[in-house]
TIVO-707080 format. One record per residue (C-alpha): x, y, z. Coordinates in steps of 0.5 Angstrom, whole numbers, plus 2048, in hexadecimal, padded with zeros to 3 digits. Last residue first. Layout:
ATOM     u     v     w
ATOM     X     Y     Z
...
***
This chain:
ATOM     u     v     w
ATOM   7EE   827   7FF
ATOM   7F0   82E   7FE
ATOM   7EB   82E   7F8
ATOM   7E6   82B   7FC
ATOM   7E7   831   801
ATOM   7E7   837   7FD
ATOM   7E1   834   7F8
ATOM   7DC   833   7FD
ATOM   7D6   836   7FA
ATOM   7D8   832   7F3
ATOM   7DB   82B   7F5
ATOM   7E2   82A   7F2
ATOM   7E2   826   7EC
ATOM   7E6   81F   7EC
ATOM   7ED   81E   7EA
ATOM   7EF   819   7F0
ATOM   7ED   813   7EC
ATOM   7E9   80C   7EE
ATOM   7E3   810   7EC
ATOM   7DF   80D   7F1
ATOM   7E4   80E   7F7
ATOM   7E5   815   7F4
ATOM   7DE   817   7F4
ATOM   7DC   815   7FB
ATOM   7E2   818   7FE
ATOM   7E0   81E   7FA
ATOM   7D9   81E   7FC
ATOM   7DC   81E   803
ATOM   7E1   824   802
ATOM   7DB   828   800
ATOM   7D7   826   806
ATOM   7DC   828   80A
ATOM   7DE   82E   807
ATOM   7D6   830   807
ATOM   7D5   82E   80F
ATOM   7DC   831   811
ATOM   7DB   82D   818
ATOM   7DF   827   815
ATOM   7E5   82B   815
ATOM   7EA   827   811
ATOM   7ED   820   811
ATOM   7EC   81D   80A
ATOM   7EC   815   808
ATOM   7ED   811   801
ATOM   7ED   80A   801
ATOM   7EF   804   7FD
ATOM   7F1   808   7F7
ATOM   7F4   804   7F1
ATOM   7FB   804   7EF
ATOM   7FD   7FD   7F2
ATOM   7FA   7FF   7F8
ATOM   7F9   806   7FA
ATOM   7F7   80A   800
ATOM   7F6   812   800
ATOM   7F6   816   806
ATOM   7F4   81E   805
ATOM   7F5   823   80B
ATOM   7F1   829   80B
ATOM   7F3   82F   80F
ATOM   7EE   834   811
ATOM   7E7   837   810
ATOM   7E8   839   808
ATOM   7EE   833   807
ATOM   7F5   834   808
ATOM   7F9   82E   806
ATOM   7FB   827   808
ATOM   7FE   821   804
ATOM   7FE   81A   805
ATOM   800   814   800
ATOM   800   80D   803
ATOM   802   807   7FE
ATOM   800   800   800
***
């Protein structure tokens, strides 16, 4: 398993993304971010779902939570 982890500033604080790969396939993707930031949290949850479904990190940001989802 290969693990990638990165962190940057989101709208309401830092966002840390973690992606685990096995043989080039995404087996898990997670985010550590401010959960009380309702719009940003909702956008990141949608991104997590899209990434898992697409098996690709190149998915569109979520409108309305653009800053947080682009950070993620």
